[in-house]
N, C-alpha and C positions, 0 to 999 in steps of 0.2 A: 263655597271658594269655589270648590273642583271645579265646575262648570269653568270659573274663567278664568282656571289655569289649564283645563282644556282650548280654552277658546286662545286666549295668549301662547296657548302649541299652535297650537293653529298659523294663527300668524305668526309666530314667530319664524313660520319656516316655509309657510305659505310665500313672504313677503320678500328674506335674503333668499329664497329659491327659486323665486323669478324674474327679477337680474342676474339671478347669475348662467342663470341655465340659457337661456341665450346667449353669456355671453362666450358658455360652452360651445355652444352652437357653432359659431361665427371665425373660431380661435382656436378648439381645443383646448386641450393642456396645457398651453403655451404661457409656464411660468415662470420667461425673463419679461413677456409684455404685463401680463398680471401682477404682477410685482410692480412694472414701469409705471402702469395704467393705476396703478394703488395710492402713486407717490405723483404720481402729475404735480397735485399741489397741495397749496398746504393745509388746504379743508379735507382733502382726499385722506392726504399721512394721516390731520387731525382726527380724523373719523375712524382709521386703522388704527393708533391705535389705542384710542378708546374700547376699542375692538379687543383687544390685542392683553387691553390690560383683565377690562370685563372676566372677559376667554380665564383668564391664569385666578383671580375671584373668585367665582362661579367655579373652578375646578379644585378650589380651595376647599370650599362651604362645601357641597358634594362631598367632598373624601373626608372630611371631620365632623362634619355631620351626618354621613348614611350609616357612617361606624358607630359612630358616638353613639346612637341610637339603633344599628343593627338592622338597619331597613335592606329586606331583601333586595337586586337587581339596585340598587344604589349607584355600581358600576353604569346606568346605561344611557344616567346624561350625559355623561364625559362621551360616550361616543356622538351624541349628538354634538357634541360644540364642532366637529365638521359644519355643520350646519350655523351653526354662530351658538352666541348668550342668548340670544330671544328664543332661540328655542328649548337651548339646554337647563336656565335657570328656570321656566314656568313649568320642565318637565319634573326636574327635582320636587319644585314645590307642589305638587300634584301629589308626587310618589307620595314624597313624605306629609302628607296630608291622609293619603292613603293608611297609608301607616299607622298613625297617633291614634285614627278613629280605629282602625283596628284594634289597637290594643285596649282604649274604651272600651270597647264591647264584646271583649274578651275579660278585662277587670269586672264590669259587671256582672257578668254571666257564673263566677266565678267566689 
C-alpha cells in the first residue's frame, strides 16, 4: 500500500497546486478575490464546502489516530492541510502504514 499512498501524495500535492500557483502568480494573495471566486457559483461553493468538511474530518482523524497509535510526526499531515486533504490524508495513511509495519518488525524481533 505504501507505493499507492506515495503516488496519491504526489497527485494530491501536484493537482491542487497546479491550479493555485498560476492563480497566485496572477493575483497575489488577494483573499477577498479568492473567496469571491471560490463562491462565484453553486458548484464552486459545493466543491469548497466539500473540501472544508473533508479537511476537518481528516484533521480529527489524524489527531485521534496519530495519538492512539503513538505515531511520531503525526502532526505533519496537519501542516499539509494547507495544500488540502488530497495531500494530508494519503500522507497520514503512508506514515501510519510505515508506523504499523515498524511495530510488526519490532514485535517479530523480540
